[in-house]
N, CA, C and O atoms as a Tripos MOL2 file, in Angstrom:
@<TRIPOS>MOLECULE
protein
  256   255    64     0     0
PROTEIN
NO_CHARGES

@<TRIPOS>ATOM
      1 N        -126.4550   15.7220   21.1950 N.3       1 MET1
      2 CA       -125.7300   14.5940   21.6850 C.3       1 MET1
      3 C        -124.5780   15.0730   22.4180 C.2       1 MET1
      4 O        -124.0110   16.1600   22.3110 O.2       1 MET1
      5 N        -124.2460   13.8260   23.3890 N.am      2 CYS2
      6 CA       -123.1700   14.6610   24.6260 C.3       2 CYS2
      7 C        -122.3490   12.9530   24.6230 C.2       2 CYS2
      8 O        -122.8100   11.8210   24.7690 O.2       2 CYS2
      9 N        -120.7770   13.5480   24.3530 N.am      3 VAL3
     10 CA       -119.7210   12.6490   24.2210 C.3       3 VAL3
     11 C        -118.4640   13.3260   25.9530 C.2       3 VAL3
     12 O        -117.8920   14.3700   26.2670 O.2       3 VAL3
     13 N        -118.7000   11.4630   26.7440 N.am      4 ILE4
     14 CA       -117.6310   11.7600   27.4630 C.3       4 ILE4
     15 C        -116.7760   11.9490   27.4560 C.2       4 ILE4
     16 O        -116.3870   10.9820   28.1110 O.2       4 ILE4
     17 N        -115.6780   12.6320   27.1710 N.am      5 ALA5
     18 CA       -113.9550   12.5030   27.1960 C.3       5 ALA5
     19 C        -113.1540   13.0380   28.0600 C.2       5 ALA5
     20 O        -113.4140   14.0460   28.7180 O.2       5 ALA5
     21 N        -111.9220   12.2590   28.1170 N.am      6 GLU6
     22 CA       -111.0780   11.9690   29.3060 C.3       6 GLU6
     23 C        -110.6890   13.4070   29.2490 C.2       6 GLU6
     24 O        -110.6880   14.1360   30.2400 O.2       6 GLU6
     25 N        -110.2370   13.9210   27.6020 N.am      7 ASP7
     26 CA       -109.3660   15.1220   27.0690 C.3       7 ASP7
     27 C        -110.1700   16.2420   26.6540 C.2       7 ASP7
     28 O        -110.2310   16.2550   25.4250 O.2       7 ASP7
     29 N        -110.8600   17.2610   27.2240 N.am      8 LEU8
     30 CA       -111.9350   17.9870   26.5900 C.3       8 LEU8
     31 C        -111.3140   18.8980   25.5530 C.2       8 LEU8
     32 O        -112.1290   19.1440   24.6640 O.2       8 LEU8
     33 N        -110.3080   19.3970   25.3980 N.am      9 GLU9
     34 CA       -109.6460   20.1960   24.9110 C.3       9 GLU9
     35 C        -108.7440   19.1810   23.4390 C.2       9 GLU9
     36 O        -108.4320   19.6540   22.3460 O.2       9 GLU9
     37 N        -108.5870   18.1770   23.7740 N.am     10 GLN10
     38 CA       -108.1540   17.0290   22.4060 C.3      10 GLN10
     39 C        -109.4330   17.0570   21.9980 C.2      10 GLN10
     40 O        -109.6250   17.9240   21.1460 O.2      10 GLN10
     41 N        -110.5680   16.3010   22.3530 N.am     11 LYS11
     42 CA       -111.7510   15.9200   21.6520 C.3      11 LYS11
     43 C        -112.1040   17.3310   20.7980 C.2      11 LYS11
     44 O        -112.5510   17.2700   19.6520 O.2      11 LYS11
     45 N        -111.9010   18.3650   21.3560 N.am     12 ALA12
     46 CA       -112.8320   19.7860   20.5820 C.3      12 ALA12
     47 C        -112.0580   19.9100   19.4750 C.2      12 ALA12
     48 O        -112.4870   20.2490   18.3720 O.2      12 ALA12
     49 N        -110.6310   19.5760   19.8010 N.am     13 GLU13
     50 CA       -109.6010   20.1010   18.4630 C.3      13 GLU13
     51 C        -109.9890   19.0190   17.3950 C.2      13 GLU13
     52 O        -110.2180   19.1600   16.1940 O.2      13 GLU13
     53 N        -109.9950   18.0690   18.0640 N.am     14 GLU14
     54 CA       -110.5770   16.6190   17.0210 C.3      14 GLU14
     55 C        -111.7780   17.1110   16.1650 C.2      14 GLU14
     56 O        -111.7520   16.9240   14.9480 O.2      14 GLU14
     57 N        -112.4760   17.5250   16.5600 N.am     15 ILE15
     58 CA       -114.0200   17.7490   16.1690 C.3      15 ILE15
     59 C        -113.6530   19.1010   14.9670 C.2      15 ILE15
     60 O        -114.0600   19.1040   13.8050 O.2      15 ILE15
     61 N        -112.9470   19.9940   15.4930 N.am     16 VAL16
     62 CA       -112.4350   21.0690   14.5170 C.3      16 VAL16
     63 C        -111.9130   20.8730   13.3230 C.2      16 VAL16
     64 O        -112.2180   21.3770   12.2430 O.2      16 VAL16
     65 N        -110.7850   19.8010   13.7090 N.am     17 ALA17
     66 CA       -110.0440   19.2530   12.6430 C.3      17 ALA17
     67 C        -110.9270   18.5560   11.3170 C.2      17 ALA17
     68 O        -110.7630   18.6260   10.0990 O.2      17 ALA17
     69 N        -111.9080   17.8760   12.1550 N.am     18 ALA18
     70 CA       -113.0800   17.1940   11.0440 C.3      18 ALA18
     71 C        -113.8950   17.8950   10.2800 C.2      18 ALA18
     72 O        -114.7310   17.5480    9.4460 O.2      18 ALA18
     73 N        -113.4890   19.1030   10.7330 N.am     19 GLY19
     74 CA       -114.5820   20.2500    9.9950 C.3      19 GLY19
     75 C        -115.8710   20.5920   10.7910 C.2      19 GLY19
     76 O        -116.9220   20.9100   10.2360 O.2      19 GLY19
     77 N        -115.7180   20.5070   12.0620 N.am     20 GLY20
     78 CA       -116.8170   21.1310   12.7320 C.3      20 GLY20
     79 C        -116.0130   22.6820   13.4500 C.2      20 GLY20
     80 O        -115.0380   23.3330   13.0740 O.2      20 GLY20
     81 N        -117.1010   22.8660   14.7920 N.am     21 LYS21
     82 CA       -116.4580   24.2500   15.4560 C.3      21 LYS21
     83 C        -116.5850   24.2720   16.9510 C.2      21 LYS21
     84 O        -117.4240   23.6550   17.6070 O.2      21 LYS21
     85 N        -115.7170   25.0010   17.3660 N.am     22 ARG22
     86 CA       -116.3300   24.8840   18.8390 C.3      22 ARG22
     87 C        -116.7030   26.4310   19.1160 C.2      22 ARG22
     88 O        -116.2050   27.5250   18.8500 O.2      22 ARG22
     89 N        -118.2470   25.7680   20.0300 N.am     23 ARG23
     90 CA       -119.0520   26.9120   20.2520 C.3      23 ARG23
     91 C        -118.7290   27.5410   21.6310 C.2      23 ARG23
     92 O        -119.1750   28.6620   21.8750 O.2      23 ARG23
     93 N        -118.0830   26.9740   22.4170 N.am     24 SER24
     94 CA       -117.9830   27.6600   23.5430 C.3      24 SER24
     95 C        -116.4710   27.3640   24.1530 C.2      24 SER24
     96 O        -115.7880   26.4120   23.7760 O.2      24 SER24
     97 N        -116.0270   28.3780   25.2080 N.am     25 ASP25
     98 CA       -114.9220   27.8390   25.7340 C.3      25 ASP25
     99 C        -115.1650   26.7980   26.7210 C.2      25 ASP25
    100 O        -116.3610   26.5850   26.9190 O.2      25 ASP25
    101 N        -114.2440   26.0060   27.4780 N.am     26 ARG26
    102 CA       -114.4580   25.2270   28.4770 C.3      26 ARG26
    103 C        -114.9940   25.9770   30.0710 C.2      26 ARG26
    104 O        -114.4440   26.9450   30.5960 O.2      26 ARG26
    105 N        -116.0070   25.3420   30.5320 N.am     27 TRP27
    106 CA       -116.5520   25.9760   31.7010 C.3      27 TRP27
    107 C        -116.7680   24.8250   32.3410 C.2      27 TRP27
    108 O        -116.9000   23.7670   31.7250 O.2      27 TRP27
    109 N        -116.8540   24.9530   34.2580 N.am     28 ASN28
    110 CA       -117.2160   24.3280   35.1680 C.3      28 ASN28
    111 C        -118.5640   24.1520   35.3500 C.2      28 ASN28
    112 O        -119.1670   25.2080   35.5450 O.2      28 ASN28
    113 N        -119.2400   23.1380   35.3490 N.am     29 THR29
    114 CA       -120.5390   23.1720   35.8530 C.3      29 THR29
    115 C        -121.0450   23.2460   37.2090 C.2      29 THR29
    116 O        -122.1220   23.7860   37.4620 O.2      29 THR29
    117 N        -120.2510   22.6840   38.1490 N.am     30 TRP30
    118 CA       -120.3930   22.9210   39.5530 C.3      30 TRP30
    119 C        -119.3170   23.6970   40.2260 C.2      30 TRP30
    120 O        -118.2260   23.2540   39.8700 O.2      30 TRP30
    121 N        -119.2430   24.3670   40.7930 N.am     31 LYS31
    122 CA       -117.7790   25.3180   41.2340 C.3      31 LYS31
    123 C        -117.4170   24.3070   42.4930 C.2      31 LYS31
    124 O        -118.2090   23.7290   43.2360 O.2      31 LYS31
    125 N        -116.0630   24.2780   42.4990 N.am     32 GLY32
    126 CA       -115.3900   23.1440   43.2880 C.3      32 GLY32
    127 C        -115.6110   21.8850   42.7530 C.2      32 GLY32
    128 O        -115.4210   21.0700   43.6560 O.2      32 GLY32
    129 N        -115.8640   21.4340   41.9090 N.am     33 LYS33
    130 CA       -116.0230   20.0880   41.4390 C.3      33 LYS33
    131 C        -115.1530   19.9730   39.8570 C.2      33 LYS33
    132 O        -114.9880   20.9530   39.1320 O.2      33 LYS33
    133 N        -114.7160   18.7310   39.5650 N.am     34 PRO34
    134 CA       -113.5740   18.7780   38.4120 C.3      34 PRO34
    135 C        -115.0190   18.1050   37.2750 C.2      34 PRO34
    136 O        -114.9680   17.0260   36.6840 O.2      34 PRO34
    137 N        -116.1110   19.0230   37.2330 N.am     35 TYR35
    138 CA       -117.1780   18.6850   36.3980 C.3      35 TYR35
    139 C        -116.6620   19.6730   35.2250 C.2      35 TYR35
    140 O        -116.3910   20.8120   35.6050 O.2      35 TYR35
    141 N        -116.5080   19.4170   33.9830 N.am     36 HIS36
    142 CA       -116.2970   20.4450   32.8890 C.3      36 HIS36
    143 C        -117.1940   20.1630   31.7350 C.2      36 HIS36
    144 O        -117.6920   19.0410   31.6500 O.2      36 HIS36
    145 N        -117.4760   21.1740   30.7380 N.am     37 LEU37
    146 CA       -118.0300   20.5350   29.5740 C.3      37 LEU37
    147 C        -117.3940   22.0800   28.6560 C.2      37 LEU37
    148 O        -117.0280   23.1450   29.1540 O.2      37 LEU37
    149 N        -117.4530   21.6700   27.1700 N.am     38 ILE38
    150 CA       -117.4960   22.2200   26.0020 C.3      38 ILE38
    151 C        -118.6200   21.9420   25.2760 C.2      38 ILE38
    152 O        -119.0810   20.8030   25.1910 O.2      38 ILE38
    153 N        -119.2220   23.1670   24.6030 N.am     39 TYR39
    154 CA       -119.9640   22.7060   23.2380 C.3      39 TYR39
    155 C        -119.5090   22.7980   21.7430 C.2      39 TYR39
    156 O        -118.8740   23.7870   21.3790 O.2      39 TYR39
    157 N        -119.7170   22.1220   21.1540 N.am     40 CYS40
    158 CA       -118.9820   21.6580   19.3700 C.3      40 CYS40
    159 C        -120.4900   21.7260   18.8650 C.2      40 CYS40
    160 O        -121.5960   21.6780   19.4050 O.2      40 CYS40
    161 N        -119.9100   21.8860   17.3230 N.am     41 GLU41
    162 CA       -121.2370   21.3920   16.3970 C.3      41 GLU41
    163 C        -120.0650   21.0670   15.3100 C.2      41 GLU41
    164 O        -119.1280   21.8010   14.9980 O.2      41 GLU41
    165 N        -120.4050   19.6460   14.7740 N.am     42 ASP42
    166 CA       -120.4230   19.1180   14.0300 C.3      42 ASP42
    167 C        -120.4970   19.8130   12.0680 C.2      42 ASP42
    168 O        -121.3310   20.6780   11.7990 O.2      42 ASP42
    169 N        -119.7430   19.3870   11.1990 N.am     43 PRO43
    170 CA       -120.0150   19.8140    9.8900 C.3      43 PRO43
    171 C        -121.0180   20.4860    9.2930 C.2      43 PRO43
    172 O        -121.1070   21.4920    8.5900 O.2      43 PRO43
    173 N        -122.1190   19.2790    9.9730 N.am     44 TYR44
    174 CA       -123.5590   19.5860    9.8160 C.3      44 TYR44
    175 C        -124.4530   20.3290   10.6410 C.2      44 TYR44
    176 O        -125.6630   20.3390   10.4130 O.2      44 TYR44
    177 N        -123.8910   20.9990   11.6590 N.am     45 GLY45
    178 CA       -124.9450   22.1510   12.3850 C.3      45 GLY45
    179 C        -125.3280   21.4200   13.5580 C.2      45 GLY45
    180 O        -125.7840   22.1340   14.4510 O.2      45 GLY45
    181 N        -125.2690   20.2170   13.7950 N.am     46 ASN46
    182 CA       -125.7180   19.4560   15.0360 C.3      46 ASN46
    183 C        -124.6160   20.0100   16.1440 C.2      46 ASN46
    184 O        -123.4610   20.3250   15.8560 O.2      46 ASN46
    185 N        -125.1900   20.0650   17.4430 N.am     47 ILE47
    186 CA       -124.3250   20.4100   18.4920 C.3      47 ILE47
    187 C        -123.9330   19.0690   19.3800 C.2      47 ILE47
    188 O        -124.6780   18.1280   19.6530 O.2      47 ILE47
    189 N        -122.5710   19.2500   19.7440 N.am     48 ILE48
    190 CA       -122.3620   18.0030   20.5390 C.3      48 ILE48
    191 C        -121.5960   18.6660   21.9920 C.2      48 ILE48
    192 O        -120.7850   19.5740   22.1720 O.2      48 ILE48
    193 N        -122.0600   18.0430   22.5740 N.am     49 GLU49
    194 CA       -121.4970   18.4200   24.1400 C.3      49 GLU49
    195 C        -120.6230   17.7420   24.5460 C.2      49 GLU49
    196 O        -120.9250   16.5490   24.5160 O.2      49 GLU49
    197 N        -119.2340   18.0360   25.0850 N.am     50 LEU50
    198 CA       -118.4090   16.9750   25.5860 C.3      50 LEU50
    199 C        -118.3270   17.4640   27.0780 C.2      50 LEU50
    200 O        -117.9140   18.4810   27.6370 O.2      50 LEU50
    201 N        -118.9230   16.2500   27.4800 N.am     51 TYR51
    202 CA       -118.5400   16.5120   29.1970 C.3      51 TYR51
    203 C        -117.2850   15.6930   29.6540 C.2      51 TYR51
    204 O        -116.9010   14.6940   29.0460 O.2      51 TYR51
    205 N        -116.6730   16.1970   30.7750 N.am     52 SER52
    206 CA       -115.7680   15.5740   31.4910 C.3      52 SER52
    207 C        -116.1440   13.9110   32.3350 C.2      52 SER52
    208 O        -115.4460   12.9200   32.5490 O.2      52 SER52
    209 N        -117.5740   14.2510   32.6350 N.am     53 HIS53
    210 CA       -117.9810   13.1680   33.2980 C.3      53 HIS53
    211 C        -119.1940   12.5890   32.8320 C.2      53 HIS53
    212 O        -119.6670   13.1540   31.8460 O.2      53 HIS53
    213 N        -119.8590   11.5570   33.3020 N.am     54 SER54
    214 CA       -121.3140   10.8540   32.8010 C.3      54 SER54
    215 C        -122.4430   12.3150   33.2840 C.2      54 SER54
    216 O        -121.8620   12.9570   34.1590 O.2      54 SER54
    217 N        -123.3320   12.7170   33.0610 N.am     55 THR55
    218 CA       -124.6120   12.9680   33.6760 C.3      55 THR55
    219 C        -124.7560   12.7640   34.9570 C.2      55 THR55
    220 O        -124.7980   13.5850   35.8730 O.2      55 THR55
    221 N        -124.8500   11.3310   34.9770 N.am     56 ALA56
    222 CA       -124.9290   10.1340   36.4660 C.3      56 ALA56
    223 C        -123.9630   11.0610   37.3470 C.2      56 ALA56
    224 O        -124.4140   11.6050   38.3560 O.2      56 ALA56
    225 N        -122.8500   11.2070   37.0190 N.am     57 VAL57
    226 CA       -122.2120   11.6780   38.0390 C.3      57 VAL57
    227 C        -122.1250   13.1400   38.2680 C.2      57 VAL57
    228 O        -121.7290   13.5550   39.3580 O.2      57 VAL57
    229 N        -122.5190   14.0670   37.1800 N.am     58 MET58
    230 CA       -122.1850   15.4630   37.2680 C.3      58 MET58
    231 C        -123.8230   15.6910   38.2080 C.2      58 MET58
    232 O        -123.7620   16.1080   39.3650 O.2      58 MET58
    233 N        -124.6820   15.4910   37.8070 N.am     59 TYR59
    234 CA       -126.0120   15.7920   38.3370 C.3      59 TYR59
    235 C        -126.5610   15.2190   39.2300 C.2      59 TYR59
    236 O        -127.5790   15.6730   39.7520 O.2      59 TYR59
    237 N        -125.8400   13.7800   39.6960 N.am     60 ALA60
    238 CA       -126.8550   12.9080   40.6870 C.3      60 ALA60
    239 C        -126.7410   13.6560   42.2160 C.2      60 ALA60
    240 O        -127.7320   13.6900   42.9460 O.2      60 ALA60
    241 N        -125.4360   14.2530   42.6320 N.am     61 ASN61
    242 CA       -126.0420   14.8470   44.0100 C.3      61 ASN61
    243 C        -124.8570   16.4380   43.8110 C.2      61 ASN61
    244 O        -123.6270   16.4090   43.7690 O.2      61 ASN61
    245 N        -125.6760   17.5550   43.7310 N.am     62 LYS62
    246 CA       -124.6680   18.4880   43.8140 C.3      62 LYS62
    247 C        -123.7320   18.8370   44.8570 C.2      62 LYS62
    248 O        -122.6180   19.2960   44.6050 O.2      62 LYS62
    249 N        -124.0990   18.6580   45.8480 N.am     63 ASP63
    250 CA       -123.3770   18.4930   47.0300 C.3      63 ASP63
    251 C        -122.3410   17.6700   47.4360 C.2      63 ASP63
    252 O        -121.4460   18.0350   48.1970 O.2      63 ASP63
    253 N        -122.4410   16.5790   46.9520 N.am     64 GLY64
    254 CA       -121.6240   15.2970   47.0980 C.3      64 GLY64
    255 C        -120.3420   15.1310   46.2520 C.2      64 GLY64
    256 O        -119.6660   14.1070   46.3510 O.2      64 GLY64
@<TRIPOS>BOND
     1     1     2 1
     2     2     3 1
     3     3     4 2
     4     3     5 am
     5     5     6 1
     6     6     7 1
     7     7     8 2
     8     7     9 am
     9     9    10 1
    10    10    11 1
    11    11    12 2
    12    11    13 am
    13    13    14 1
    14    14    15 1
    15    15    16 2
    16    15    17 am
    17    17    18 1
    18    18    19 1
    19    19    20 2
    20    19    21 am
    21    21    22 1
    22    22    23 1
    23    23    24 2
    24    23    25 am
    25    25    26 1
    26    26    27 1
    27    27    28 2
    28    27    29 am
    29    29    30 1
    30    30    31 1
    31    31    32 2
    32    31    33 am
    33    33    34 1
    34    34    35 1
    35    35    36 2
    36    35    37 am
    37    37    38 1
    38    38    39 1
    39    39    40 2
    40    39    41 am
    41    41    42 1
    42    42    43 1
    43    43    44 2
    44    43    45 am
    45    45    46 1
    46    46    47 1
    47    47    48 2
    48    47    49 am
    49    49    50 1
    50    50    51 1
    51    51    52 2
    52    51    53 am
    53    53    54 1
    54    54    55 1
    55    55    56 2
    56    55    57 am
    57    57    58 1
    58    58    59 1
    59    59    60 2
    60    59    61 am
    61    61    62 1
    62    62    63 1
    63    63    64 2
    64    63    65 am
    65    65    66 1
    66    66    67 1
    67    67    68 2
    68    67    69 am
    69    69    70 1
    70    70    71 1
    71    71    72 2
    72    71    73 am
    73    73    74 1
    74    74    75 1
    75    75    76 2
    76    75    77 am
    77    77    78 1
    78    78    79 1
    79    79    80 2
    80    79    81 am
    81    81    82 1
    82    82    83 1
    83    83    84 2
    84    83    85 am
    85    85    86 1
    86    86    87 1
    87    87    88 2
    88    87    89 am
    89    89    90 1
    90    90    91 1
    91    91    92 2
    92    91    93 am
    93    93    94 1
    94    94    95 1
    95    95    96 2
    96    95    97 am
    97    97    98 1
    98    98    99 1
    99    99   100 2
   100    99   101 am
   101   101   102 1
   102   102   103 1
   103   103   104 2
   104   103   105 am
   105   105   106 1
   106   106   107 1
   107   107   108 2
   108   107   109 am
   109   109   110 1
   110   110   111 1
   111   111   112 2
   112   111   113 am
   113   113   114 1
   114   114   115 1
   115   115   116 2
   116   115   117 am
   117   117   118 1
   118   118   119 1
   119   119   120 2
   120   119   121 am
   121   121   122 1
   122   122   123 1
   123   123   124 2
   124   123   125 am
   125   125   126 1
   126   126   127 1
   127   127   128 2
   128   127   129 am
   129   129   130 1
   130   130   131 1
   131   131   132 2
   132   131   133 am
   133   133   134 1
   134   134   135 1
   135   135   136 2
   136   135   137 am
   137   137   138 1
   138   138   139 1
   139   139   140 2
   140   139   141 am
   141   141   142 1
   142   142   143 1
   143   143   144 2
   144   143   145 am
   145   145   146 1
   146   146   147 1
   147   147   148 2
   148   147   149 am
   149   149   150 1
   150   150   151 1
   151   151   152 2
   152   151   153 am
   153   153   154 1
   154   154   155 1
   155   155   156 2
   156   155   157 am
   157   157   158 1
   158   158   159 1
   159   159   160 2
   160   159   161 am
   161   161   162 1
   162   162   163 1
   163   163   164 2
   164   163   165 am
   165   165   166 1
   166   166   167 1
   167   167   168 2
   168   167   169 am
   169   169   170 1
   170   170   171 1
   171   171   172 2
   172   171   173 am
   173   173   174 1
   174   174   175 1
   175   175   176 2
   176   175   177 am
   177   177   178 1
   178   178   179 1
   179   179   180 2
   180   179   181 am
   181   181   182 1
   182   182   183 1
   183   183   184 2
   184   183   185 am
   185   185   186 1
   186   186   187 1
   187   187   188 2
   188   187   189 am
   189   189   190 1
   190   190   191 1
   191   191   192 2
   192   191   193 am
   193   193   194 1
   194   194   195 1
   195   195   196 2
   196   195   197 am
   197   197   198 1
   198   198   199 1
   199   199   200 2
   200   199   201 am
   201   201   202 1
   202   202   203 1
   203   203   204 2
   204   203   205 am
   205   205   206 1
   206   206   207 1
   207   207   208 2
   208   207   209 am
   209   209   210 1
   210   210   211 1
   211   211   212 2
   212   211   213 am
   213   213   214 1
   214   214   215 1
   215   215   216 2
   216   215   217 am
   217   217   218 1
   218   218   219 1
   219   219   220 2
   220   219   221 am
   221   221   222 1
   222   222   223 1
   223   223   224 2
   224   223   225 am
   225   225   226 1
   226   226   227 1
   227   227   228 2
   228   227   229 am
   229   229   230 1
   230   230   231 1
   231   231   232 2
   232   231   233 am
   233   233   234 1
   234   234   235 1
   235   235   236 2
   236   235   237 am
   237   237   238 1
   238   238   239 1
   239   239   240 2
   240   239   241 am
   241   241   242 1
   242   242   243 1
   243   243   244 2
   244   243   245 am
   245   245   246 1
   246   246   247 1
   247   247   248 2
   248   247   249 am
   249   249   250 1
   250   250   251 1
   251   251   252 2
   252   251   253 am
   253   253   254 1
   254   254   255 1
   255   255   256 2
@<TRIPOS>SUBSTRUCTURE
     1 MET1         2 RESIDUE 1 A MET
     2 CYS2         6 RESIDUE 1 A CYS
     3 VAL3        10 RESIDUE 1 A VAL
     4 ILE4        14 RESIDUE 1 A ILE
     5 ALA5        18 RESIDUE 1 A ALA
     6 GLU6        22 RESIDUE 1 A GLU
     7 ASP7        26 RESIDUE 1 A ASP
     8 LEU8        30 RESIDUE 1 A LEU
     9 GLU9        34 RESIDUE 1 A GLU
    10 GLN10       38 RESIDUE 1 A GLN
    11 LYS11       42 RESIDUE 1 A LYS
    12 ALA12       46 RESIDUE 1 A ALA
    13 GLU13       50 RESIDUE 1 A GLU
    14 GLU14       54 RESIDUE 1 A GLU
    15 ILE15       58 RESIDUE 1 A ILE
    16 VAL16       62 RESIDUE 1 A VAL
    17 ALA17       66 RESIDUE 1 A ALA
    18 ALA18       70 RESIDUE 1 A ALA
    19 GLY19       74 RESIDUE 1 A GLY
    20 GLY20       78 RESIDUE 1 A GLY
    21 LYS21       82 RESIDUE 1 A LYS
    22 ARG22       86 RESIDUE 1 A ARG
    23 ARG23       90 RESIDUE 1 A ARG
    24 SER24       94 RESIDUE 1 A SER
    25 ASP25       98 RESIDUE 1 A ASP
    26 ARG26      102 RESIDUE 1 A ARG
    27 TRP27      106 RESIDUE 1 A TRP
    28 ASN28      110 RESIDUE 1 A ASN
    29 THR29      114 RESIDUE 1 A THR
    30 TRP30      118 RESIDUE 1 A TRP
    31 LYS31      122 RESIDUE 1 A LYS
    32 GLY32      126 RESIDUE 1 A GLY
    33 LYS33      130 RESIDUE 1 A LYS
    34 PRO34      134 RESIDUE 1 A PRO
    35 TYR35      138 RESIDUE 1 A TYR
    36 HIS36      142 RESIDUE 1 A HIS
    37 LEU37      146 RESIDUE 1 A LEU
    38 ILE38      150 RESIDUE 1 A ILE
    39 TYR39      154 RESIDUE 1 A TYR
    40 CYS40      158 RESIDUE 1 A CYS
    41 GLU41      162 RESIDUE 1 A GLU
    42 ASP42      166 RESIDUE 1 A ASP
    43 PRO43      170 RESIDUE 1 A PRO
    44 TYR44      174 RESIDUE 1 A TYR
    45 GLY45      178 RESIDUE 1 A GLY
    46 ASN46      182 RESIDUE 1 A ASN
    47 ILE47      186 RESIDUE 1 A ILE
    48 ILE48      190 RESIDUE 1 A ILE
    49 GLU49      194 RESIDUE 1 A GLU
    50 LEU50      198 RESIDUE 1 A LEU
    51 TYR51      202 RESIDUE 1 A TYR
    52 SER52      206 RESIDUE 1 A SER
    53 HIS53      210 RESIDUE 1 A HIS
    54 SER54      214 RESIDUE 1 A SER
    55 THR55      218 RESIDUE 1 A THR
    56 ALA56      222 RESIDUE 1 A ALA
    57 VAL57      226 RESIDUE 1 A VAL
    58 MET58      230 RESIDUE 1 A MET
    59 TYR59      234 RESIDUE 1 A TYR
    60 ALA60      238 RESIDUE 1 A ALA
    61 ASN61      242 RESIDUE 1 A ASN
    62 LYS62      246 RESIDUE 1 A LYS
    63 ASP63      250 RESIDUE 1 A ASP
    64 GLY64      254 RESIDUE 1 A GLY
């Protein structure tokens, strides 16, 4: 599951506070672009992707 969040750090903290886990650091998907993600896990082991932008925006045009 992927969730688009304005504040990735805050959303990751909410997941941890609800019994989940943070699985990765925040990382940039395209160098030079403000596109970031964090992987988390819900209390049942399901992976949650936290994206700063929609996949349509992040992957539509790598050079644009």
